[in-house]
C-alpha positions, 0 to 999 in steps of 0.5 A: 500500500502506498500513500500519496498526495494528488494535486489536481484542479480542485486542490490536493487530496490524500489517497491510498493505493495498491498500485506500484507507481503513481504513473501506473496506467490503471491508476491514471484510469481510476483518477480519470474516472473521478474527473482527474485528468491532469495532476501532480502526484507525490508519495508520502510515507505510509507510516506517517499517514497512519500516525496522522490519520490514525482512526480515519486511516483504520476506518478507510482501510476497513471500508468494504464498499471501496475498492482496494486499488484506490481509496481517498483518505482526505479530500480537504485540501487545506488539511492535506497540505498542512499535514505534510511538509514538503520534505516528506513528499517524494519527487513529483510525478506530472501527468497530463492527458493528451489533448484531443481536438 
């Protein structure tokens, strides 16, 4: 399981995913289905996420109504951004869907 911050048009969200990379084509498809086609993704340490979101982390992981490959842990952008320092974030991955004309 990986944790990451996705910076998109509506602001940052904190996700948990079982995909190996934030540029995995299947993860990109999942994000696209949620309306996210252009984003910057950065990994944050899963242990830090567990510690800072302790109860909510356990609730989200135990929620059987969500799929295992992508779970949104926090969609409050202000909360997400201020819960992590830039030093805790990995090198960013940039994704932009190809333009269609």
